[in-house]
N, C-alpha and C positions, 0 to 999 in steps of 0.2 A: 152361020151356025158355028163355024170354026172360031170366028172372032169372039162370040159370046162365051164359048167354052174356054178360050184362052184367058179372058177377063176373069171368069169364075175361078180358074186355076190359080191365077195370080192373087186373087182375093183370099183364097184358102191358104196360100203360102204366107201372105202378110199377116193374117190373123193368127196363124199357128205359132208365130214367133212373139206375139204380144197378146196378153190376156188381162182381164180384170179379175181381181180377187176382192171380195167384200167381207169384212169382219166386223164384229161388234165387241163391246167390252167383255162379254162372257164367252167369246169364241175360244175353244180349247187351243192352247199353245200361244194365243195372243199374237201380237205383231211380230214377235221373234219367229214363230213358226210360219207365219204368212210369208215373210221374207225368205225363209229357208225353202219353202215350197215353190215360190215364184221363179220364173225364168227371167233372164236379162231382157229388159224392155217392158216388163209388166207394170201395171198400175195397181196398187193396193188401196181400196177405198175403206175408210173407217167411219162407221156409223156414229152418231152422237153418243156421248157418254164419257166416263172416266176410265182410262186405261192405266193400270198400275201393276206393281208386283214384278216378279222375276221374268215373266214372259214379255214384259214391255220396257225393258232396259238392258244395257250391256249387249246391244245388238250389232253383230258384225255384218258389214255391207260387202258382199262378195260378187256383186253384179250391178248392172245399171238398173235403177229402180225408181219409181215414183210413188209417193205416199200422199194421198189426198183425203182430207176430211169431207164427208158428205153433208155436214150441217155446220151450224155456227158454234157448236159447243162440243168439239172433239178435243178432249184434254188428255195429254200424256203426263202423268203425275209421278214425279220422282220420290214423293213421300218424305222429303227432307233427309234423304239418306245419301251416302257417298257412292254415287253410281254415275257412270257415263250413260249416254243414250245411244249414239251411233259412232262406230269406229270402222275404218276400212280394214279389210282382210290384210294380213301381213304376208309379204312375199319374202320368204327366206333366201331365195336365190340372189336377190339384190339387197337384202337387208333393209327393206323399206316397205311402205304401204303400196298396195295395188291402187291404180288410178281409175276408180269407177265414178259414175255420175249418180247423184242423189237429188231428187226434187221433192220438196215439202210444200204442201199447199193446204191452207185452211186448218191449221193445227194450233193448239195452245199447249206450250211446253212449259211446265212449271215445277218448282220445288225440287230441282235437282241440286246436287251439292258435290263439290270436289274436296278432297282431303288436303288439309293445310300443308303447303310446301311439297306436294307430290307431283307437280307439273301435270296434273290430269286435266282433261277437257270434257265438256258435255258432248260436243260434236267435233269430230276430227274430219277435216276435208283434205284429201290428198289428190283428188281429181277435179271433179266439177260439182259444185253445190249450188242449187237454186232454191230460194225460199220466197214464197209468194203468200201474202195475206196471212201471216202467222203472228202469234203473240208469244213472247218469252217473258215470264214474270216470276218473281220471288225465287229465282235461282241464286244460290250462294257459291261464289267463286273464290277459292282460297288464293293466297299469294303464289305467284309464278304459274297460275293456271288460267284457263280461258273458257268462256262459254262456247265460242266457236273458234277453232284454230285452223288457219289455212297453211298447209304444209308447202314446202318448196315447189314452185312452178304449178300451183293449183289455181283454180278460178272459182270465184264465189259471187253470185248475184242475188241481191236481196231487195224486194220491192213490196211496198204497201204493208209493211209489218210494224209491229209495236214491241218495244223493249222497255219494260217498266218494273220498278221496284226490285231490280236485281241488286245483289250485294257484291261489290267488286272490291276485294280486300286490298289494303296497302300497308306496307310495313318495311322493316329493315331488310328483309330478304328480297323484296321486289313487289311490284304491283300486279294485281290481276287485271284482266281486260275482258270485255265482251267479245271483241274480235282481235285476233292477232294475225298479222300478215307477215309471212316469212319470205325468204329470198325468192325473187322472181314471181311471186304470186300476184294475182289481180283480184281486187275487191271492188265491186260496184254496188253502191247503196243508193236507192232512189225512193222518194216519197215515203220515208219511214219516220216514226216518232220514237224519241228516246226521252222517257220521263222518269224522274225520281229514282234513278240508279245511283246508289250511294256506296260509301265505304272507302273512297279515296283512290280507287283504281281508275284505269282509263277505259272509256267505252270502245274507242278504236285505237289500236296500237299498231303502227306500221314500222316494223323493224325495231331498231334501237337495242343496244346490248349485243348479244352474240349473233343476232340475225340482221342481215342487211336490209330486209324489208322488200316491198314490191311497189305496185302502183295502186293507188286508191282514188276512187271518184265518189264524192258525196254530192247528191243532187236533190234539191227539193225536200230536205229533211229538217226536222225541228228537234232541238235539244233543250229540254226545260227542266230546271232543277236537277241537272244531271252530273254534278260534280265535275271532274276533269274529263272532258269529252274526247279530246283527240291528242295523241302523241305521235308525231310524224318524224321518221328518220330517213325517209327516202323520197318518193314522189307522191304528191297528193293535190287534187283539185277539189275545192269546196265551192259549190255553185247554188245560188238561190236557197240558202239554208239559214236557219235562225237559231241563235244561242241565247237563252234567257235564264236568269236566276241561278247560274252556276255558283257553286261554292268552291272556288279555285279557278285559275285561268282556264277557260274551256278549250283553248287551243295552244299547244306547245309545239314549235317547229324547230327541228334540228336538221332537216333535209331541204328539199325544194318544194315549195307550195305556192298555189295560187288561190286567192279568196276573191270570188266574183259575185256581185249582186247579193250580198249576204248581210245579216244584221246581228249585232251583239248588244244586248239590252239587259240592264240591271244584273250584271254578273258581279260577283264579289270574290276577288282573287287575293293572292299573297303579294308577290312583287308587281303583278300587273292584273288588271281586271278582265281583259279579253284575250289578248295574244301575247305570248312570250316567244321571242325569236332569237335563235343563234345561228340559223341557217340562212337560206335565201328565199325571200317571200315577196310576192307581188299582190297588192290589195287594190281591187278595182270596184268603183261604184258601190261601196258598202257603208253601212251606218254603225256608229259606235255611240251609244246613248245611255246615260245614267249608270255607267259601270264604275266600280269602286275597288281600290286596292291600296296597299301600303305605300308603294313607291310611285307607281304610275296608274292613273285611273283606267286607261284603256290598253296601252301597248308598251312593252319593254323590248327594246331592240339592241342586241349585241352583234348581230350579223349584218346582212345586206337586205335592205327593205326599200321597196318602191310602192308609193301610195298614189293612186290616181282617182280623181272624181269622187271623193268620199266625203263623209260628214261626221264630225266629232262634236257632240253636244252634251253638256252637263255631266262630264266625267269628272271624278274626284280622286285625288290621292290623299289618304287620311293620315299617313305616317304611323309610327308606333311608339314614339317617346318624345321627350322634349327637345331632343337633338334632331330627330327626323320627323318633321311634321308633314311629310309628303313632298315628293320632288316635282313631278309633272302631272298636270291635270289630264292630259291626253296621251302624250308620247314622251318617253324617256329614252334618249339615244346615248349609248355608252360605248366608248372606244378605248382600248388599251393595246398592249403589244400582242395579246392573244386574240382580241376581238376587233374585227374591222370597223364595226359601228358606222356603216354607210347608210344614209337616209336620204331619199329623194321624194319630194312631195309636189304634186302638180294638181291644179284645178280642184282644190279641196278647201272646205270650210270648217272653221273651228269657232265654237261659241260657248261661253260660260263654262270653260274647263278650269278646275280649281285644284291647287295644291295647298293643303292646309286651309288657310283663309284667304289666299291670294290667287288671283287669276293668272295661271301660267299654262298655256296650251302645250308648248313644246320646250323641252329642256335637253340640250346636247352638251355632254361633258367629255373630256378626254383625260385619261390618266397617263402621265408620262414622267420620265426622269429628267429633271433640269438641274444642272450643276451638281449632280450626285444626289439630289433629293427627289423623292417621289412626290409629285404634285398633281392636283386635279385642276385643270384649266378649262376655259370656255371651249366647247366643242363646235363643230361645224355640221351643217346639213344643207342640202340644196332644195330650194323651193321656188315655184313659179305659179303665178295666179292663185296664190293662197290667201284666203281671207281669214283673219283672226280677230275675234271680238270678245272681250277686250284684248289688248296687245299682250303677247307673252313675254317671258323673261328667261334668263339663264341663272342657275343657282349652284352653289356648293352644297355639300351635305348639310352644313350648318344653317342653310337658308339665306346666306348673304349673296347679293348679286355680284356678278363679275363683269 
């Protein structure tokens, strides 16, 4: 009897600290009032419908809270106006945000907008943010702003979610991004789809600029017609992910990166069709096929690059004038006094990679001063068990062999 009473008492204690609150589109006070009423650890359930207006935006998170859609059509609509959605409470004692946890599940977040050059964000995460099975669509992000920003030493996990038709601005003052990872933060994205996000900004931005960035893991994701997908300035791993039909190099690396079991197909870049690297990158068991760009069909390397067990097929450098008709069909490796230009390739196949109208898989050049004159000479790279069909060559900018 005492044992049963003890269990009942513990159950009362546990349920008294966590409760469920259910709201609908017409509930007085909306989502904002529901969060204000809730206690830390509570779950707010949202019935199907469209939630909009002042009670469903500019919401301060001042406790640990979960928000879950009860159906497949729970929409939070920003109505194309300049508003944030969620922001942590501000701690004046330390002059920074409180570190609360927020979980979002089964929600559709759409048509929010940030003011141009105001560095505003739709969602600010300073503690822990978990997003499951959500859709973010038709949000407009101005320069220097983000859809989701991860503040210093925060954690964000996103699973089975869709990001589509968001506008990420790019301009002289800086690029917008869907995710921005700041110093010491961790971002884990798995099984997500990124489709038709336009505007020239970056989908995922890890540091670069005044922030050192954190650690990012992208697993099992697809990026389709997504503009410039990734800008990495610190640590990132891309695993079993696909990049297709990008307008711009989908991956730019200035930090440390690993790309494993991934595919880059039919991307159309500027200097390079798939990857632009000035940092340190390792590529393992990945496919580069039918990518196209001005200078190098697939990869431009100024940094340190290791490629293992990968395949490069039918990539093309198209050039941009009569003097530059494309440099390298697959990989262009460049070295000078500022850029190490180290390239190591093992167990990799190249087939039908073209620069202009000539088969050239790999081009390595070095810019150096010889007898007081700046000259571009034949560069070097290391290769082992590399199959190239047809055989590659080395070229100057003017297309002559050396």
